RODO-2510 file (C-alpha; in nm, 4 decimals, decimal comma):
residues 301
     n   res          X          Y          Z
     1     m    17,5268    18,9484     5,5292
     2     r    17,2119    18,7487     5,5125
     3     v    17,2956    18,4112     5,3578
     4     f    16,9865    18,1774     5,2447
     5     v    17,1350    17,8149     5,2747
     6     t    17,0156    17,4973     5,0934
     7     g    17,1692    17,1860     5,2744
     8     g    17,3101    17,3254     5,5748
     9     t    17,1968    17,0113     5,7719
    10     g    17,4490    16,7956     5,5441
    11     y    17,8059    16,6909     5,6482
    12     i    17,9464    16,9886     5,4228
    13     g    17,6659    17,2129     5,5090
    14     s    17,6867    17,2095     5,8593
    15     a    18,0599    17,3236     5,8380
    16     v    17,9657    17,5989     5,5805
    17     v    17,7323    17,6974     5,8269
    18     e    17,9578    17,7047     6,1152
    19     a    18,2015    17,9117     5,8922
    20     l    17,9584    18,1555     5,7925
    21     e    17,8380    18,2321     6,1805
    22     k    18,2390    18,2548     6,2661
    23     e    18,2307    18,5664     5,9875
    24     g    17,9352    18,7129     6,1336
    25     h    17,6950    18,6207     5,8741
    26     e    17,3445    18,5185     5,9585
    27     t    17,2104    18,2244     5,8138
    28     i    16,8677    18,0956     5,7110
    29     g    16,8681    17,7299     5,6392
    30     l    16,6236    17,5643     5,4271
    31     v    16,5237    17,2297     5,5739
    32     r    16,2815    16,9470     5,5465
    33     k    16,0376    16,9181     5,8214
    34     g    16,1590    16,8121     6,1319
    35     s    16,5286    16,8562     6,0052
    36     a    16,6048    17,1565     6,2332
    37     r    16,5333    17,0038     6,5828
    38     r    16,8273    16,7184     6,5199
    39     g    17,1783    16,7536     6,4799
    40     p    17,4318    17,0235     6,4424
    41     l    17,1692    17,2905     6,3839
    42     a    16,9871    17,2241     6,6844
    43     r    17,2863    17,3605     6,8540
    44     r    17,3327    17,6765     6,6817
    45     g    17,1806    18,0129     6,6100
    46     m    17,0549    17,9478     6,2473
    47     r    16,7442    18,0448     6,1631
    48     t    16,5421    17,7741     5,9836
    49     v    16,2829    17,7452     5,7369
    50     e    16,0732    17,4094     5,6994
    51     g    16,0260    17,3776     5,3245
    52     d    16,0543    17,1835     5,0076
    53     l    16,3313    17,3116     4,7089
    54     l    16,0859    17,2129     4,4559
    55     a    15,8353    17,4288     4,6124
    56     p    15,9505    17,7677     4,6041
    57     e    15,6200    17,9063     4,7764
    58     t    15,7649    17,7435     5,0644
    59     y    16,0591    17,9689     5,0954
    60     r    15,9980    18,2474     4,8821
    61     s    15,9403    18,5104     5,1957
    62     a    16,2768    18,4247     5,3360
    63     l    16,4521    18,4269     5,0078
    64     a    16,3316    18,7751     4,9490
    65     e    16,5439    18,8758     5,2862
    66     a    16,8403    18,7251     5,1724
    67     d    17,1734    18,9002     5,0609
    68     a    17,3401    18,5826     4,8943
    69     v    17,2676    18,2071     4,8484
    70     i    17,4709    17,8911     4,8821
    71     h    17,3269    17,6140     4,7003
    72     l    17,4164    17,2838     4,8908
    73     v    17,1988    17,0041     4,8049
    74     g    17,2960    16,6888     4,6453
    75     i    17,2694    16,3365     4,6315
    76     i    17,5717    16,0539     4,5517
    77     r    17,3006    15,7929     4,5504
    78     e    16,9885    15,7464     4,3759
    79     a    16,6605    15,6247     4,6031
    80     p    16,3444    15,6151     4,3460
    81     s    16,1434    15,4884     4,5847
    82     r    16,1575    15,8121     4,7706
    83     d    16,1556    16,0330     4,4648
    84     l    16,5374    16,0670     4,4985
    85     t    16,7050    16,0923     4,1732
    86     f    16,9690    16,2826     4,0407
    87     d    16,7692    16,4658     3,7871
    88     r    16,5176    16,5895     4,0351
    89     v    16,7459    16,6872     4,3172
    90     h    17,0550    16,8021     4,0990
    91     v    16,8372    16,9532     3,8052
    92     e    16,4782    17,0341     3,8802
    93     g    16,5825    17,1284     4,2479
    94     t    16,8371    17,3621     4,1327
    95     r    16,6011    17,5562     3,8742
    96     a    16,3404    17,5660     4,0870
    97     l    16,5520    17,7845     4,3360
    98     v    16,7581    17,9540     4,0418
    99     d    16,3723    18,0631     3,8989
   100     a    16,3012    18,1751     4,2699
   101     c    16,6065    18,3948     4,2921
   102     v    16,5567    18,5497     3,9373
   103     a    16,1948    18,6202     4,0386
   104     a    16,3305    18,7951     4,3551
   105     g    16,5559    19,0306     4,1773
   106     f    16,8970    18,8881     4,2566
   107     a    17,0142    18,9544     3,9369
   108     e    16,9323    19,3119     3,9179
   109     a    17,0953    19,3587     4,2850
   110     g    17,4162    19,1824     4,2105
   111     k    17,3417    18,9105     4,4958
   112     r    17,5526    18,6034     4,4641
   113     f    17,4244    18,2573     4,3987
   114     v    17,7327    18,0361     4,5236
   115     h    17,6685    17,6845     4,4143
   116     m    17,8096    17,3288     4,4853
   117     s    17,8865    17,0911     4,1803
   118     a    18,1123    16,8294     4,1629
   119     l    18,4400    16,7437     4,0132
   120     g    18,3938    16,5805     3,7021
   121     a    18,0846    16,7290     3,6181
   122     r    18,0935    16,8071     3,2275
   123     p    17,8477    16,7297     2,9309
   124     a    17,8305    16,3749     2,7899
   125     a    17,9853    16,2467     3,1195
   126     t    17,9745    15,8410     3,1593
   127     t    17,7581    15,8929     3,4656
   128     a    17,3962    16,0194     3,5611
   129     y    17,5526    16,1712     3,8571
   130     f    17,8226    16,4289     3,6448
   131     r    17,5688    16,4827     3,3487
   132     t    17,2947    16,6125     3,6027
   133     k    17,5582    16,8326     3,7978
   134     w    17,6487    16,9949     3,4559
   135     a    17,3154    17,0635     3,3877
   136     a    17,2355    17,2149     3,7102
   137     e    17,5862    17,4425     3,6341
   138     e    17,4054    17,5200     3,3175
   139     l    17,0918    17,6616     3,4709
   140     l    17,2999    17,8784     3,6856
   141     r    17,5286    18,0244     3,3884
   142     n    17,2104    18,1134     3,1786
   143     s    17,0157    18,2463     3,4854
   144     g    17,1847    18,6062     3,4647
   145     l    17,2622    18,5422     3,8280
   146     t    17,6232    18,6666     3,9756
   147     h    17,7465    18,3045     4,0593
   148     v    18,0384    18,0919     4,1897
   149     i    18,0555    17,7437     4,1082
   150     f    18,2938    17,4971     4,2899
   151     r    18,3336    17,1293     4,2379
   152     p    18,4834    16,9631     4,5144
   153     s    18,6742    16,6463     4,4736
   154     v    18,6176    16,3789     4,7808
   155     v    18,5888    16,5661     5,1179
   156     f    18,7692    16,4476     5,4123
   157     g    18,7177    16,5916     5,7878
   158     p    18,6056    16,4543     6,0971
   159     d    18,2853    16,2363     6,0691
   160     d    18,3072    16,2004     5,6936
   161     a    18,1639    15,8845     5,5170
   162     f    18,4430    15,8143     5,2736
   163     v    18,7422    15,8007     5,4802
   164     n    18,6260    15,6715     5,7564
   165     m    18,4629    15,3975     5,5557
   166     l    18,8172    15,3186     5,4135
   167     a    18,9376    15,3281     5,7724
   168     g    18,7401    15,0285     5,8895
   169     l    18,8463    14,8121     5,5769
   170     v    19,2012    14,9074     5,6742
   171     r    19,1639    14,7681     6,0074
   172     a    19,0870    14,4209     5,8958
   173     p    19,3373    14,1955     5,8267
   174     l    19,3013    14,2189     5,4616
   175     t    19,1938    14,5580     5,2614
   176     p    18,9818    14,4985     4,9515
   177     v    19,0665    14,6991     4,6441
   178     i    18,8681    14,7015     4,3436
   179     g    19,0753    14,6666     4,0382
   180     d    19,4747    14,7629     4,0512
   181     g    19,3886    15,0548     4,3030
   182     r    19,6549    15,3014     4,0526
   183     y    19,3220    15,5445     3,9847
   184     r    19,3974    15,8593     4,1572
   185     m    19,2071    16,1165     4,3497
   186     q    19,2442    16,4559     4,4658
   187     p    19,0950    16,4729     4,8314
   188     v    19,0296    16,8190     4,9953
   189     s    18,9797    16,9059     5,3651
   190     l    18,6138    17,0051     5,4714
   191     r    18,7658    17,3325     5,6367
   192     t    18,9129    17,4146     5,2826
   193     v    18,5624    17,3477     5,1364
   194     a    18,4241    17,5685     5,4217
   195     d    18,6291    17,8180     5,3644
   196     v    18,6137    17,8948     5,0250
   197     f    18,2574    17,9007     4,9933
   198     v    18,2133    18,1817     5,2868
   199     k    18,4922    18,3851     5,0898
   200     a    18,2907    18,3684     4,7750
   201     l    18,0263    18,5786     4,9163
   202     t    18,2426    18,8925     4,9279
   203     y    18,5905    18,7986     4,7150
   204     d    18,6324    18,8459     4,3252
   205     p    18,6076    18,6937     4,0610
   206     v    18,2626    18,6163     4,0070
   207     d    18,0899    18,4097     3,7278
   208     v    18,3488    18,1529     3,7256
   209     a    18,3804    17,7456     3,8321
   210     f    18,6595    17,6226     3,9991
   211     d    18,7710    17,2414     4,0507
   212     v    18,8525    17,2213     4,4059
   213     g    19,0967    16,9617     4,5026
   214     g    19,3602    16,8651     4,7669
   215     p    19,7242    16,9906     4,7195
   216     e    19,7965    16,6206     4,6084
   217     q    19,6725    16,3724     4,3366
   218     l    19,7119    16,0655     4,5295
   219     p    19,6421    15,6809     4,3713
   220     y    19,3933    15,5010     4,5528
   221     n    19,6295    15,2402     4,7052
   222     d    19,8555    15,5106     4,8482
   223     m    19,5611    15,6706     5,0615
   224     l    19,4729    15,3618     5,1805
   225     r    19,8410    15,3391     5,2925
   226     e    19,8034    15,7004     5,4475
   227     i    19,5183    15,6031     5,6212
   228     g    19,7087    15,2925     5,7544
   229     d    20,0050    15,4976     5,8796
   230     a    19,7570    15,7504     6,0575
   231     l    19,6174    15,4304     6,2625
   232     q    19,9587    15,2652     6,2941
   233     r    19,8332    14,9881     6,0966
   234     r    20,0371    14,7879     5,8345
   235     v    19,8076    14,7536     5,5394
   236     r    19,7611    14,4709     5,3272
   237     l    19,6165    14,5372     4,9978
   238     a    19,4062    14,2416     4,8524
   239     h    19,3270    14,3330     4,4765
   240     v    18,9828    14,1941     4,3797
   241     p    18,9762    14,1932     3,9488
   242     l    18,7104    14,4077     3,7831
   243     a    18,5768    14,1355     3,6122
   244     l    18,4704    14,0016     3,9362
   245     m    18,3399    14,3232     4,0773
   246     k    18,1352    14,4771     3,8401
   247     p    17,8672    14,2075     3,8375
   248     v    17,8745    14,1854     4,2087
   249     v    17,8406    14,5684     4,2111
   250     a    17,5528    14,5491     3,9901
   251     a    17,3444    14,2807     4,1566
   252     m    17,3769    14,4406     4,4876
   253     e    17,3381    14,7942     4,4340
   254     r    16,9755    14,7851     4,5069
   255     f    17,0326    14,7315     4,8665
   256     p    17,1242    15,0766     5,0591
   257     f    17,3599    14,9075     5,2857
   258     f    17,5883    14,7870     4,9915
   259     p    17,8988    15,0481     5,0178
   260     i    17,9072    15,1368     4,6398
   261     t    17,6824    15,1759     4,2814
   262     t    17,7864    15,0946     3,9496
   263     n    17,7753    15,5012     3,8948
   264     q    18,0217    15,5241     4,2036
   265     l    18,2550    15,2217     4,0744
   266     t    18,2704    15,4239     3,7213
   267     m    18,3623    15,7663     3,8816
   268     l    18,6100    15,5730     4,0862
   269     l    18,7950    15,4331     3,8071
   270     e    18,7920    15,7145     3,6190
   271     e    18,9770    15,9291     3,8239
   272     n    18,8743    16,1917     4,0404
   273     i    19,1331    16,4990     3,9957
   274     c    19,1910    16,8882     3,9076
   275     r    19,2691    16,8343     3,5451
   276     s    19,3206    17,2308     3,5023
   277     g    19,4879    17,2596     3,8488
   278     t    19,4122    17,4482     4,1381
   279     p    19,3809    17,8039     4,1278
   280     f    19,1113    17,8656     4,3593
   281     y    19,4003    17,8690     4,6334
   282     d    19,5036    18,1831     4,4951
   283     a    19,2162    18,3064     4,4260
   284     y    19,1010    18,2771     4,8161
   285     g    19,4286    18,3034     4,9826
   286     t    19,3248    17,9650     5,1622
   287     p    19,5686    17,7169     5,2739
   288     p    19,6432    17,3826     5,1223
   289     i    19,5811    17,0999     5,3549
   290     r    19,7964    16,7692     5,2975
   291     f    19,5786    16,4375     5,2883
   292     a    19,8031    16,2964     5,5584
   293     d    19,8129    16,5658     5,7868
   294     g    19,4288    16,6252     5,7684
   295     i    19,3281    16,2515     5,8379
   296     r    19,5387    16,2414     6,1451
   297     e    19,3298    16,5263     6,3164
   298     y    19,0559    16,2974     6,3324
   299     l    19,1418    15,9002     6,2679
   300     r    19,2443    15,7474     6,5819
   301     t    19,4208    15,4153     6,6543
***
């Protein structure tokens, strides 16, 4: 199968592309100018097309050759000075690609569009990130395209940003925790995410959306302790009251080096768990990977 992939140079995208190629699929990656010459893609046989998601004329001919689409493009932090906003990337970018697929006859041919949303996406969400992810889902649902939507929780694996950042905090004499640390997350392995995206190209069902999380709902405090165990370090948690942290985050989030934004803080505190279960494990026959087991494969003391 020839698969058109957006976001193939990213953290999740690189794993999805690798999984696609292991299954014998041919990949066509939409990349920004210069992206194909650096990173993992430069060492693979992925065919690349330099273009702009919002300019379908730059990739229309490549899309016409594809048997399916995997759409992974997204941002977790806005950079308005570079025209990177949640609305522009998540909504307008998805709209452009969906419209291009419709124009290319994907609906009539039953070609699949596999889309990455986010766990917590919903109407009237408390953050623009989740609202725009939901709006992108709605565009796809209303398009007439055969589709599968995945909403991953926090994804962990080699070279991830989140767990490796937490590992840095755990290595410090005191590990700061915002609030009481009891808010839960459901971290999912990168291997699991890549596996279901590839299987969604051929497996039933279709025209569905799945929340994608790991087999455990872990309080943030426990995640830090699991990381400490993997690093063979005793973890000393230092809880910082929300009343102190919220104004600090609001004042500092405009600086790219600051590790958290108000949007991200809100999402962290509201919990990121699969509230309707994880039926995708049975649907795709993918084995669950526990957080403690997964992080021991790449965290080093």
